[in-house]
N, C-alpha and C positions, 0 to 999 in steps of 0.2 A: 458837804451834806451826799450822803448816799443818792445814788436815783430812785429807791425803793424808801426813801426819810423823806422826799417833800413830799410824793403824795398821801403821806402817812398821816404829818404835820397838818396838811388839808382838810383831810376828813378830820382828824381830831381836834381841826378851829372848827368845822361845820357841830362836831358833837358836843365840843365846849360853849357852844353857843343855844346847844339846846336843854341835853341830861343829866349836867355836872351835879354827885351831889350836895347838899350846901356843905363850904367849906371857909374858907376866906376868896374873898373874892366880889364879887357885887351881885346881893340880892336881886332872885327874878319874881316880879309881882306873880302868883298865881295866876291863872288863864289859856285864853286859846290863843298864841303866837303867832305869826305868820311873821316870817321871817326868809326874806330878798335877799343871797350869794351870789358874789357878782365876782369871778374868776376866769383870768385872761384864757388857761388855755379850757376851759368847758362851756363857759357862758353863762347866762342867769339863771340861778333856782330857785325858785321858791319852792316853800316848806311850810307848812302849817302842823304844830306839836303843843297839846296840851300839858302844861309845865306846873306843878308844883313842887315847894321843897327846894326852886333849882337856882346856884350862885352858877354866873359865869366867872372860871377861876383859868384862864388860860395853861398853868398846872397839869389841865387835865391833858395836855396836847400834847405829853409829854408818856404816855401811860406807854409801854411798850418799845421806849424809842431808849434805846440804854447809853444810845452815842449824842444824846444830846443832852444838855443842863441850862436852868431856868438863869440868869445870869440878874435878874433884875425884875424886879414887878414892885410897884407902884400904886398904890391905891387912895386918890384923893378924892374924895365928899363922894359920884356919880362916877367916877372916872381910872380907870384899872392901866396902867402902859406897862408894860413887860420887853424882855429880853432876853434871846435865846443863843445859844452854840453848841452848832453837833460838829460832831466827827473832826476833831482835830481842829477848830475854825476852817474845816470847806461849804459850811451854811451855816448862816446867820437867819436872825425875825429877831424883827420887833413888831411892834403892834401897841394900840388904842381899842379899848373897848369900854363902854358907857352904858348907863343905860337910868331913867329917868322917868320914872311913874310907869305910864304904858307906851315910852318909846325906848329905845335900844339900836344900835348899832357900833360899826368900827371898824378899820382896816388892819393887815399885816403885809409891811414888804417883807421877801422871802428872798434871800441873794444865797444861790448856793453851784455849786458843781456835780453837774451829770459828767463821768468818763472823760475830765478834761475840757469838757465844753460850760462857764461860766453863761449862767443862769438868774435873770430873776423877775420877780416877776409880785407883784402888790392884790391880796382878796381884799375885798369892802363887802360890805353888808349890812343891812339896816332890818330891825324888826319893828315890829305895832301890836299890841295887847289889841286882841280882833273882840275882845268877849272870856264870857266865863265857860269850862268844861261842861 
């Protein structure tokens, strides 16, 4: 995974937990959601967003990432698991997302090579519907 790819995937993950249009994935109940994202590189970030007709879909993380492909995506009830590989296997990511009524969350583990230096990190997030918009 190129140095520029890892931050792009992180940004994609943040966007995937918010404003992905309805697609194959986990539908999110309409309303005001508060998400707490924990990233070992940037710390904890809390955001609120009004969501309507939104679905969690890890494929949205790949938008604009021509060197990355989804290798696995499985939906089982309210949990979605996925794996992806980037840049000729120099970077990989696997994760789990769930939505259960007014709550959701997940994690993603990424392993990548930045200029010959191996790095890994795990992102986690929790989300809760706090009310109507």
